[in-house]
NULUMLO-579735 format. One record per atom (N, C-alpha, C): residue number from 1; residue in one letter; x negated, y, z. Coordinates in steps of 0.05 Angstrom, whole numbers. Atoms other than C-alpha are relative to their C-alpha. Layout:
+-----+------+--------+--------+--------+
!  nr ! rest !   east !  north !     up !
+-----+------+--------+--------+--------+
! NUM !    a !      X !      Y !      Z !
...
+-----+------+--------+--------+--------+
This chain:
+-----+------+--------+--------+--------+
!  nr ! rest !   east !  north !     up !
+-----+------+--------+--------+--------+
!   1 !    m !     20 !    -21 !      5 !
!   1 !    m !    115 !     89 !    357 !
!   1 !    m !    -27 !    -13 !     -5 !
!   2 !    r !     27 !     13 !      2 !
!   2 !    r !     54 !     45 !    367 !
!   2 !    r !     -2 !    -16 !    -26 !
!   3 !    r !      1 !     16 !     25 !
!   3 !    r !     73 !     -2 !    310 !
!   3 !    r !     -2 !     18 !    -25 !
!   4 !    g !      2 !    -19 !     22 !
!   4 !    g !     84 !     57 !    263 !
!   4 !    g !    -27 !     12 !     -4 !
!   5 !    l !     27 !    -11 !      1 !
!   5 !    l !     17 !     86 !    280 !
!   5 !    l !    -20 !    -21 !    -11 !
!   6 !    i !     18 !     21 !      9 !
!   6 !    i !    -18 !     19 !    269 !
!   6 !    i !      4 !     -5 !    -30 !
!   7 !    l !     -6 !      4 !     28 !
!   7 !    l !     18 !      9 !    202 !
!   7 !    l !    -11 !     22 !    -17 !
!   8 !    s !     10 !    -23 !     16 !
!   8 !    s !      0 !     79 !    178 !
!   8 !    s !    -30 !      0 !     -1 !
!   9 !    l !     29 !      2 !      0 !
!   9 !    l !    -73 !     71 !    199 !
!   9 !    l !    -10 !    -23 !    -18 !
!  10 !    g !      7 !     22 !     17 !
!  10 !    g !    -75 !      4 !    164 !
!  10 !    g !      3 !      7 !    -29 !
!  11 !    a !     -4 !     -9 !     28 !
!  11 !    a !    -47 !     34 !    100 !
!  11 !    a !    -21 !     19 !     -9 !
!  12 !    a !     21 !    -19 !      6 !
!  12 !    a !    -98 !     90 !    103 !
!  12 !    a !    -27 !    -14 !     -4 !
!  13 !    c !     24 !     15 !      4 !
!  13 !    c !   -154 !     40 !    112 !
!  13 !    c !      0 !    -16 !    -26 !
!  14 !    v !     -2 !     14 !     26 !
!  14 !    v !   -129 !     -1 !     53 !
!  14 !    v !     -5 !     19 !    -23 !
!  15 !    f !      5 !    -20 !     20 !
!  15 !    f !   -128 !     63 !     12 !
!  15 !    f !    -29 !      6 !     -4 !
!  16 !    v !     29 !     -7 !      1 !
!  16 !    v !   -200 !     80 !     29 !
!  16 !    v !    -16 !    -23 !    -12 !
!  17 !    v !     15 !     23 !     10 !
!  17 !    v !   -225 !      9 !     16 !
!  17 !    v !      5 !     -3 !    -30 !
!  18 !    v !     -5 !      4 !     29 !
!  18 !    v !   -190 !      4 !    -52 !
!  18 !    v !    -12 !     23 !    -16 !
!  19 !    a !     13 !    -22 !     14 !
!  19 !    a !   -214 !     73 !    -72 !
!  19 !    a !    -30 !     -4 !     -2 !
!  20 !    a !     29 !      5 !      1 !
!  20 !    a !   -286 !     55 !    -54 !
!  20 !    a !     -6 !    -22 !    -19 !
!  21 !    i !      5 !     22 !     19 !
!  21 !    i !   -281 !    -10 !    -93 !
!  21 !    i !      3 !     10 !    -28 !
!  22 !    m !     -4 !    -10 !     27 !
!  22 !    m !   -253 !     26 !   -153 !
!  22 !    m !    -22 !     19 !     -9 !
!  23 !    l !     22 !    -18 !      7 !
!  23 !    l !   -308 !     79 !   -150 !
!  23 !    l !    -25 !    -16 !     -8 !
!  24 !    r !     23 !     17 !      7 !
!  24 !    r !   -360 !     23 !   -152 !
!  24 !    r !      5 !    -14 !    -27 !
!  25 !    l !     -5 !     15 !     24 !
!  25 !    l !   -325 !    -14 !   -209 !
!  25 !    l !      1 !     16 !    -26 !
!  26 !    m !     -3 !    -17 !     24 !
!  26 !    m !   -312 !     45 !   -256 !
!  26 !    m !    -28 !      8 !    -10 !
!  27 !    p !     26 !     -8 !     11 !
!  27 !    p !   -370 !     58 !   -303 !
!  27 !    p !     -3 !     31 !      0 !
!  28 !    g !      5 !    -28 !     -1 !
!  28 !    g !   -402 !    126 !   -297 !
!  28 !    g !     -8 !     11 !    -27 !
!  29 !    p !     -8 !    -22 !    -17 !
!  29 !    p !   -402 !    184 !   -310 !
!  29 !    p !     31 !      2 !      1 !
!  30 !    l !    -29 !     -1 !     -4 !
!  30 !    l !   -332 !    193 !   -282 !
!  30 !    l !     11 !     28 !     -7 !
!  31 !    r !    -14 !    -25 !      7 !
!  31 !    r !   -284 !    245 !   -309 !
!  31 !    r !     23 !      4 !     19 !
!  32 !    e !    -23 !     -6 !    -18 !
!  32 !    e !   -224 !    277 !   -276 !
!  32 !    e !     22 !    -21 !     -3 !
!  33 !    s !    -21 !     20 !      5 !
!  33 !    s !   -177 !    226 !   -308 !
!  33 !    s !     -7 !    -27 !     14 !
!  34 !    d !      9 !     24 !    -14 !
!  34 !    d !   -219 !    169 !   -278 !
!  34 !    d !      7 !      2 !     30 !
!  35 !    y !     -7 !     -4 !    -28 !
!  35 !    y !   -209 !    198 !   -208 !
!  35 !    y !     30 !     -2 !      4 !
!  36 !    l !    -29 !      2 !     -2 !
!  36 !    l !   -134 !    203 !   -222 !
!  36 !    l !      8 !    -29 !     -1 !
!  37 !    v !     -6 !     29 !      1 !
!  37 !    v !   -132 !    129 !   -241 !
!  37 !    v !     -8 !    -13 !     26 !
!  38 !    i !      9 !     12 !    -25 !
!  38 !    i !   -172 !    110 !   -179 !
!  38 !    i !     20 !      7 !     23 !
!  39 !    g !    -19 !     -8 !    -21 !
!  39 !    g !   -125 !    149 !   -133 !
!  39 !    g !     27 !    -13 !     -4 !
!  40 !    s !    -26 !     13 !      6 !
!  40 !    s !    -63 !    121 !   -168 !
!  40 !    s !      0 !    -29 !      8 !
!  41 !    v !      1 !     29 !     -7 !
!  41 !    v !    -86 !     49 !   -161 !
!  41 !    v !     -3 !     -4 !     30 !
!  42 !    a !      3 !      2 !    -29 !
!  42 !    a !   -107 !     59 !    -89 !
!  42 !    a !     27 !      6 !     15 !
!  43 !    t !    -27 !     -6 !    -11 !
!  43 !    t !    -39 !     91 !    -73 !
!  43 !    t !     19 !    -23 !     -4 !
!  44 !    l !    -18 !     22 !      6 !
!  44 !    l !     -1 !     35 !   -107 !
!  44 !    l !     -6 !    -24 !     18 !
!  45 !    v !      7 !     24 !    -17 !
!  45 !    v !    -39 !    -20 !    -70 !
!  45 !    v !      6 !      5 !     29 !
!  46 !    s !     -6 !     -5 !    -29 !
!  46 !    s !    -33 !     14 !     -2 !
!  46 !    s !     30 !      1 !      5 !
!  47 !    l !    -29 !      1 !     -4 !
!  47 !    l !     42 !     25 !    -11 !
!  47 !    l !     11 !    -28 !     -2 !
!  48 !    l !     -8 !     28 !      3 !
!  48 !    l !     50 !    -47 !    -33 !
!  48 !    l !     -7 !    -15 !     26 !
!  49 !    v !      8 !     13 !    -25 !
!  49 !    v !     12 !    -71 !     29 !
!  49 !    v !     18 !      9 !     23 !
!  50 !    l !    -17 !    -11 !    -20 !
!  50 !    l !     53 !    -25 !     73 !
!  50 !    l !     28 !    -12 !     -2 !
!  51 !    f !    -26 !     12 !      4 !
!  51 !    f !    118 !    -51 !     43 !
!  51 !    f !      1 !    -29 !      9 !
!  52 !    l !      0 !     28 !     -7 !
!  52 !    l !     98 !   -123 !     52 !
!  52 !    l !     -3 !     -4 !     31 !
!  53 !    l !      3 !      2 !    -29 !
!  53 !    l !     77 !   -111 !    124 !
!  53 !    l !     26 !      8 !     14 !
!  54 !    l !    -26 !     -8 !    -12 !
!  54 !    l !    143 !    -75 !    140 !
!  54 !    l !     20 !    -22 !     -3 !
!  55 !    v !    -19 !     21 !      5 !
!  55 !    v !    183 !   -131 !    108 !
!  55 !    v !     -6 !    -24 !     18 !
!  56 !    s !      7 !     23 !    -16 !
!  56 !    s !    145 !   -185 !    145 !
!  56 !    s !      3 !      4 !     30 !
!  57 !    t !     -2 !     -5 !    -29 !
!  57 !    t !    147 !   -152 !    213 !
!  57 !    t !     27 !     10 !      9 !
!  58 !    t !    -25 !    -12 !     -9 !
!  58 !    t !    213 !   -115 !    215 !
!  58 !    t !     24 !    -17 !     -6 !
!  59 !    l !    -24 !     16 !      8 !
!  59 !    l !    262 !   -157 !    176 !
!  59 !    l !     -6 !    -29 !      2 !
!  60 !    k !      4 !     29 !     -5 !
!  60 !    k !    268 !   -229 !    198 !
!  60 !    k !     22 !    -16 !    -14 !
!  61 !    s !    -21 !     15 !     13 !
!  61 !    s !    329 !   -248 !    156 !
!  61 !    s !    -11 !    -15 !    -24 !
!  62 !    s !      9 !     16 !     23 !
!  62 !    s !    324 !   -299 !    100 !
!  62 !    s !      3 !     14 !    -26 !
!  63 !    d !     -4 !    -15 !     25 !
!  63 !    d !    351 !   -252 !     47 !
!  63 !    d !     -4 !     29 !      5 !
!  64 !    i !      9 !    -27 !     -8 !
!  64 !    i !    316 !   -185 !     51 !
!  64 !    i !     16 !     21 !    -15 !
!  65 !    f !    -11 !    -22 !     16 !
!  65 !    f !    348 !   -145 !     -6 !
!  65 !    f !     30 !      0 !     -3 !
!  66 !    f !    -29 !      2 !      3 !
!  66 !    f !    420 !   -168 !     -3 !
!  66 !    f !     13 !     -6 !     27 !
!  67 !    k !    -16 !      5 !    -24 !
!  67 !    k !    471 !   -167 !     53 !
!  67 !    k !     27 !     -9 !     -8 !
!  68 !    r !    -26 !     10 !      5 !
!  68 !    r !    535 !   -206 !     54 !
!  68 !    r !     21 !     20 !     12 !
!  69 !    r !    -22 !    -17 !     -9 !
!  69 !    r !    599 !   -166 !     60 !
!  69 !    r !     18 !    -15 !     19 !
!  70 !    k !    -20 !     12 !    -17 !
!  70 !    k !    647 !   -179 !    116 !
!  70 !    k !     27 !     -1 !    -14 !
!  71 !    k !    -26 !      3 !     13 !
!  71 !    k !    714 !   -205 !     92 !
!  71 !    k !     22 !     11 !     17 !
+-----+------+--------+--------+--------+
């Protein structure tokens, strides 16, 4: 429970930081489509960070995406 809460708060913080950076980098005046792009990029980056954190903390096997079948 505690690890899930920390991971979700971390992903939310990454989302906010990336959205703030994108708002600074995008030239003004911003249109609705610009906000859509900013939200999409922030969501993509935060999900990527969440995935990498889950893979690095939860799964300790050498081969993450494939499992050997038992004979």
